[in-house]
N, CA and C atoms as a LAMMPS dump frame, in Angstrom:
ITEM: TIMESTEP
0
ITEM: NUMBER OF ATOMS
351
ITEM: BOX BOUNDS ff ff ff
-5.0000000000000000e+02 5.0000000000000000e+02
-5.0000000000000000e+02 5.0000000000000000e+02
-5.0000000000000000e+02 5.0000000000000000e+02
ITEM: ATOMS id mol type element x y z
1 1 1 N 69.037 25.058 147.038
2 1 2 C 69.868 23.864 147.201
3 1 3 C 69.864 23.103 145.876
4 2 1 N 71.052 22.906 145.337
5 2 2 C 71.142 22.126 144.1
6 2 3 C 71.14 20.64 144.439
7 3 1 N 71.189 19.797 143.42
8 3 2 C 71.108 18.354 143.625
9 3 3 C 72.206 17.819 144.531
10 4 1 N 71.861 16.813 145.279
11 4 2 C 72.834 16.198 146.187
12 4 3 C 73.679 15.206 145.402
13 5 1 N 74.981 15.356 145.495
14 5 2 C 75.911 14.466 144.813
15 5 3 C 76.441 13.443 145.817
16 6 1 N 77.02 12.348 145.346
17 6 2 C 77.627 11.402 146.281
18 6 3 C 78.701 12.066 147.154
19 7 1 N 79.442 13.026 146.588
20 7 2 C 80.467 13.72 147.379
21 7 3 C 79.836 14.518 148.516
22 8 1 N 78.76 15.244 148.216
23 8 2 C 78.075 16.017 149.259
24 8 3 C 77.428 15.085 150.283
25 9 1 N 76.877 13.973 149.821
26 9 2 C 76.255 13.014 150.737
27 9 3 C 77.29 12.454 151.702
28 10 1 N 78.455 12.095 151.188
29 10 2 C 79.521 11.569 152.027
30 10 3 C 79.997 12.63 153.023
31 11 1 N 80.083 13.876 152.593
32 11 2 C 80.464 15.01 153.435
33 11 3 C 79.476 15.142 154.61
34 12 1 N 78.188 15.057 154.289
35 12 2 C 77.156 15.17 155.333
36 12 3 C 77.244 13.997 156.306
37 13 1 N 77.351 12.777 155.785
38 13 2 C 77.429 11.591 156.641
39 13 3 C 78.663 11.661 157.539
40 14 1 N 79.777 12.12 156.999
41 14 2 C 81.027 12.189 157.754
42 14 3 C 81.007 13.288 158.814
43 15 1 N 80.55 14.482 158.443
44 15 2 C 80.679 15.633 159.336
45 15 3 C 79.42 15.979 160.124
46 16 1 N 78.299 15.369 159.781
47 16 2 C 77.051 15.627 160.495
48 16 3 C 76.385 14.311 160.899
49 17 1 N 77.198 13.34 161.299
50 17 2 C 76.676 12.012 161.644
51 17 3 C 75.759 12.054 162.862
52 18 1 N 75.853 13.078 163.676
53 18 2 C 74.964 13.221 164.824
54 18 3 C 73.512 13.42 164.427
55 19 1 N 73.265 13.71 163.173
56 19 2 C 71.905 13.907 162.682
57 19 3 C 71.307 12.635 162.073
58 20 1 N 72.087 11.554 162.06
59 20 2 C 71.565 10.271 161.577
60 20 3 C 70.644 9.667 162.629
61 21 1 N 69.629 8.944 162.182
62 21 2 C 68.744 8.245 163.121
63 21 3 C 69.466 7.013 163.658
64 22 1 N 68.934 6.42 164.698
65 22 2 C 69.546 5.204 165.247
66 22 3 C 69.562 4.086 164.213
67 23 1 N 68.497 3.963 163.443
68 23 2 C 68.449 2.929 162.401
69 23 3 C 69.492 3.189 161.324
70 24 1 N 69.666 4.445 160.943
71 24 2 C 70.681 4.776 159.935
72 24 3 C 72.082 4.492 160.466
73 25 1 N 72.328 4.795 161.731
74 25 2 C 73.627 4.5 162.339
75 25 3 C 73.889 3.002 162.364
76 26 1 N 72.854 2.231 162.692
77 26 2 C 72.996 0.776 162.713
78 26 3 C 73.26 0.234 161.307
79 27 1 N 72.579 0.797 160.317
80 27 2 C 72.79 0.373 158.93
81 27 3 C 74.197 0.738 158.459
82 28 1 N 74.675 1.912 158.833
83 28 2 C 76.019 2.333 158.466
84 28 3 C 77.066 1.434 159.112
85 29 1 N 76.843 1.088 160.378
86 29 2 C 77.754 0.176 161.076
87 29 3 C 77.768 -1.183 160.378
88 30 1 N 76.588 -1.676 159.998
89 30 2 C 76.478 -2.948 159.284
90 30 3 C 77.27 -2.889 157.97
91 31 1 N 77.077 -1.813 157.221
92 31 2 C 77.777 -1.665 155.944
93 31 3 C 79.287 -1.692 156.112
94 32 1 N 79.783 -0.92 157.042
95 32 2 C 81.236 -0.823 157.239
96 32 3 C 81.837 -2.152 157.682
97 33 1 N 81.141 -2.858 158.564
98 33 2 C 81.672 -4.136 159.033
99 33 3 C 81.519 -5.231 157.986
100 34 1 N 80.481 -5.164 157.177
101 34 2 C 80.337 -6.185 156.128
102 34 3 C 81.42 -6.001 155.068
103 35 1 N 81.831 -4.763 154.815
104 35 2 C 82.943 -4.531 153.888
105 35 3 C 84.237 -5.114 154.446
106 36 1 N 84.426 -4.98 155.741
107 36 2 C 85.61 -5.532 156.394
108 36 3 C 85.622 -7.059 156.276
109 37 1 N 84.453 -7.672 156.44
110 37 2 C 84.351 -9.128 156.366
111 37 3 C 84.722 -9.662 154.984
112 38 1 N 84.397 -8.902 153.947
113 38 2 C 84.697 -9.351 152.581
114 38 3 C 86.192 -9.493 152.343
115 39 1 N 86.984 -8.722 153.087
116 39 2 C 88.433 -8.736 152.902
117 39 3 C 89.113 -9.859 153.672
118 40 1 N 88.403 -10.498 154.599
119 40 2 C 89.021 -11.482 155.488
120 40 3 C 88.666 -12.913 155.08
121 41 1 N 89.608 -13.84 155.273
122 41 2 C 89.282 -15.252 155.039
123 41 3 C 88.406 -15.786 156.179
124 42 1 N 87.779 -16.93 155.982
125 42 2 C 86.973 -17.582 157.015
126 42 3 C 85.865 -16.668 157.527
127 43 1 N 85.152 -16.025 156.607
128 43 2 C 84.166 -15.036 157.007
129 43 3 C 82.906 -15.638 157.643
130 44 1 N 82.654 -16.948 157.482
131 44 2 C 81.477 -17.558 158.112
132 44 3 C 81.533 -17.499 159.624
133 45 1 N 82.646 -17.875 160.196
134 45 2 C 82.83 -17.817 161.642
135 45 3 C 82.814 -16.37 162.123
136 46 1 N 83.502 -15.517 161.397
137 46 2 C 83.552 -14.107 161.777
138 46 3 C 82.183 -13.45 161.669
139 47 1 N 81.402 -13.844 160.688
140 47 2 C 80.05 -13.29 160.546
141 47 3 C 79.236 -13.552 161.796
142 48 1 N 79.301 -14.764 162.32
143 48 2 C 78.568 -15.085 163.554
144 48 3 C 79.048 -14.245 164.729
145 49 1 N 80.35 -14.047 164.814
146 49 2 C 80.906 -13.203 165.88
147 49 3 C 80.423 -11.767 165.715
148 50 1 N 80.454 -11.251 164.492
149 50 2 C 80.012 -9.884 164.233
150 50 3 C 78.531 -9.713 164.563
151 51 1 N 77.732 -10.728 164.273
152 51 2 C 76.304 -10.667 164.617
153 51 3 C 76.107 -10.646 166.134
154 52 1 N 76.854 -11.492 166.85
155 52 2 C 76.744 -11.511 168.32
156 52 3 C 77.179 -10.182 168.93
157 53 1 N 78.191 -9.567 168.354
158 53 2 C 78.7 -8.291 168.868
159 53 3 C 77.841 -7.103 168.414
160 54 1 N 76.842 -7.367 167.564
161 54 2 C 75.951 -6.359 166.985
162 54 3 C 76.685 -5.378 166.075
163 55 1 N 77.775 -5.857 165.465
164 55 2 C 78.459 -5.08 164.445
165 55 3 C 77.764 -5.268 163.104
166 56 1 N 77.054 -6.37 162.975
167 56 2 C 76.207 -6.639 161.817
168 56 3 C 74.775 -6.752 162.313
169 57 1 N 73.843 -6.519 161.422
170 57 2 C 72.433 -6.606 161.787
171 57 3 C 71.743 -7.663 160.934
172 58 1 N 70.769 -8.331 161.527
173 58 2 C 69.909 -9.21 160.734
174 58 3 C 68.465 -8.696 160.782
175 59 1 N 68.306 -7.445 161.226
176 59 2 C 67.007 -6.782 161.274
177 59 3 C 66.586 -6.428 159.839
178 60 1 N 65.439 -6.948 159.374
179 60 2 C 65.013 -6.697 157.995
180 60 3 C 64.816 -5.209 157.676
181 61 1 N 64.394 -4.415 158.653
182 61 2 C 64.203 -2.976 158.418
183 61 3 C 65.536 -2.286 158.148
184 62 1 N 66.562 -2.702 158.876
185 62 2 C 67.895 -2.128 158.68
186 62 3 C 68.444 -2.559 157.324
187 63 1 N 68.338 -3.837 157.029
188 63 2 C 68.883 -4.373 155.778
189 63 3 C 68.166 -3.807 154.549
190 64 1 N 66.886 -3.497 154.691
191 64 2 C 66.126 -2.935 153.569
192 64 3 C 66.675 -1.568 153.169
193 65 1 N 67.159 -0.801 154.147
194 65 2 C 67.746 0.51 153.84
195 65 3 C 68.984 0.385 152.958
196 66 1 N 69.61 -0.784 152.991
197 66 2 C 70.867 -1.004 152.287
198 66 3 C 70.691 -1.675 150.93
199 67 1 N 69.44 -1.899 150.525
200 67 2 C 69.17 -2.6 149.267
201 67 3 C 69.85 -1.957 148.063
202 68 1 N 69.92 -0.648 148.025
203 68 2 C 70.498 0.045 146.878
204 68 3 C 72.006 0.207 146.939
205 69 1 N 72.632 -0.299 148
206 69 2 C 74.077 -0.173 148.154
207 69 3 C 74.474 1.068 148.938
208 70 1 N 75.784 1.217 149.124
209 70 2 C 76.317 2.288 149.96
210 70 3 C 75.985 3.681 149.428
211 71 1 N 76.192 3.9 148.134
212 71 2 C 75.969 5.235 147.568
213 71 3 C 74.517 5.647 147.719
214 72 1 N 73.596 4.767 147.37
215 72 2 C 72.18 5.103 147.482
216 72 3 C 71.782 5.332 148.945
217 73 1 N 72.326 4.525 149.853
218 73 2 C 72.041 4.696 151.276
219 73 3 C 72.504 6.077 151.751
220 74 1 N 73.735 6.473 151.391
221 74 2 C 74.234 7.78 151.837
222 74 3 C 73.439 8.923 151.196
223 75 1 N 73.042 8.757 149.938
224 75 2 C 72.208 9.78 149.297
225 75 3 C 70.875 9.939 150.024
226 76 1 N 70.25 8.816 150.381
227 76 2 C 68.974 8.867 151.088
228 76 3 C 69.117 9.545 152.454
229 77 1 N 70.161 9.172 153.187
230 77 2 C 70.395 9.771 154.515
231 77 3 C 70.664 11.263 154.388
232 78 1 N 71.509 11.634 153.444
233 78 2 C 71.87 13.041 153.267
234 78 3 C 70.652 13.875 152.876
235 79 1 N 69.813 13.355 152
236 79 2 C 68.6 14.077 151.607
237 79 3 C 67.679 14.285 152.798
238 80 1 N 67.538 13.247 153.631
239 80 2 C 66.68 13.376 154.811
240 80 3 C 67.243 14.425 155.761
241 81 1 N 68.552 14.372 155.998
242 81 2 C 69.188 15.332 156.906
243 81 3 C 69.032 16.754 156.363
244 82 1 N 69.262 16.94 155.071
245 82 2 C 69.119 18.272 154.475
246 82 3 C 67.689 18.791 154.567
247 83 1 N 66.716 17.908 154.35
248 83 2 C 65.318 18.332 154.42
249 83 3 C 64.923 18.791 155.82
250 84 1 N 65.476 18.14 156.838
251 84 2 C 65.099 18.476 158.222
252 84 3 C 66.002 19.527 158.857
253 85 1 N 67.251 19.641 158.403
254 85 2 C 68.228 20.501 159.077
255 85 3 C 69.017 21.371 158.113
256 86 1 N 68.384 21.838 157.073
257 86 2 C 69.101 22.579 156.029
258 86 3 C 69.915 23.734 156.605
259 87 1 N 69.362 24.454 157.556
260 87 2 C 70.037 25.634 158.109
261 87 3 C 71.258 25.277 158.954
262 88 1 N 71.392 24.022 159.378
263 88 2 C 72.525 23.591 160.212
264 88 3 C 73.686 23.01 159.4
265 89 1 N 73.459 22.763 158.113
266 89 2 C 74.484 22.154 157.264
267 89 3 C 75.26 23.265 156.549
268 90 1 N 76.575 23.228 156.687
269 90 2 C 77.439 24.216 156.043
270 90 3 C 78.338 23.498 155.04
271 91 1 N 78.128 23.818 153.772
272 91 2 C 78.998 23.3 152.725
273 91 3 C 80.128 24.3 152.538
274 92 1 N 81.308 23.925 152.963
275 92 2 C 82.485 24.783 152.887
276 92 3 C 83.064 24.7 151.478
277 93 1 N 82.783 25.709 150.672
278 93 2 C 83.234 25.72 149.279
279 93 3 C 84.45 26.621 149.13
280 94 1 N 85.37 26.203 148.296
281 94 2 C 86.558 26.996 147.993
282 94 3 C 86.108 28.307 147.334
283 95 1 N 86.626 29.442 147.808
284 95 2 C 86.222 30.715 147.2
285 95 3 C 86.72 30.889 145.758
286 96 1 N 87.689 30.103 145.333
287 96 2 C 88.232 30.229 143.98
288 96 3 C 87.543 29.274 143.009
289 97 1 N 87.629 27.968 143.278
290 97 2 C 87.088 26.988 142.319
291 97 3 C 85.67 26.52 142.667
292 98 1 N 85.177 26.903 143.842
293 98 2 C 83.8 26.589 144.303
294 98 3 C 83.558 25.096 144.505
295 99 1 N 84.628 24.321 144.691
296 99 2 C 84.474 22.892 144.988
297 99 3 C 84.435 22.704 146.495
298 100 1 N 83.888 21.574 146.922
299 100 2 C 83.703 21.275 148.336
300 100 3 C 85.033 21.005 149.023
301 101 1 N 85.268 21.714 150.115
302 101 2 C 86.49 21.503 150.894
303 101 3 C 86.397 20.183 151.651
304 102 1 N 87.516 19.757 152.194
305 102 2 C 87.59 18.47 152.876
306 102 3 C 86.695 18.407 154.12
307 103 1 N 86.64 19.496 154.889
308 103 2 C 85.843 19.55 156.119
309 103 3 C 85.124 20.902 156.201
310 104 1 N 84.15 21.034 157.095
311 104 2 C 83.485 22.33 157.263
312 104 3 C 84.431 23.433 157.749
313 105 1 N 85.541 23.078 158.391
314 105 2 C 86.479 24.072 158.914
315 105 3 C 87.743 24.23 158.078
316 106 1 N 87.874 23.502 156.99
317 106 2 C 89.082 23.554 156.17
318 106 3 C 89.309 24.963 155.635
319 107 1 N 90.567 25.316 155.464
320 107 2 C 90.933 26.629 154.94
321 107 3 C 91.869 26.514 153.736
322 108 1 N 91.948 25.303 153.183
323 108 2 C 92.749 25.095 151.977
324 108 3 C 92.012 24.103 151.082
325 109 1 N 91.956 24.408 149.806
326 109 2 C 91.231 23.574 148.846
327 109 3 C 92.056 22.348 148.459
328 110 1 N 91.436 21.195 148.493
329 110 2 C 92.124 19.966 148.098
330 110 3 C 92.221 19.833 146.58
331 111 1 N 91.506 20.65 145.852
332 111 2 C 91.507 20.578 144.391
333 111 3 C 92.483 21.568 143.765
334 112 1 N 92.307 22.857 144.074
335 112 2 C 93.145 23.873 143.432
336 112 3 C 94.277 24.361 144.329
337 113 1 N 94.249 23.982 145.613
338 113 2 C 95.318 24.354 146.528
339 113 3 C 95.182 25.749 147.115
340 114 1 N 94.135 26.47 146.764
341 114 2 C 93.948 27.827 147.301
342 114 3 C 93.873 27.779 148.821
343 115 1 N 94.532 28.758 149.451
344 115 2 C 94.598 28.841 150.913
345 115 3 C 93.878 30.123 151.341
346 116 1 N 92.879 30.001 152.201
347 116 2 C 92.152 31.168 152.683
348 116 3 C 92.234 31.323 154.192
349 117 1 N 93.42 31.046 154.753
350 117 2 C 93.661 31.216 156.193
351 117 3 C 93.598 32.672 156.571
């Protein structure tokens, strides 16, 4: 296994999210909703609503996972998943350019356009 890149980490988080822990899922939910809040006006009122709905977390353990930002969080999660479930992760690489396909089941490369249907 070569080094984990942000692209591979995002691929794992997207397509193997069932392997995330409950805390990682809660942290990911917090991240996604906090990004949404940044785009909206009057975020103070909305923040309280998001906290009540548990779309955001104020749990220090969850927030600590996010200290390094989104990229570092996904890298950490992906490394943990790979260490525990390496045999279950399939990196679908294009047979021509060897770059990562869009999904584990994709049959066309998003980079070079090669089709292996």
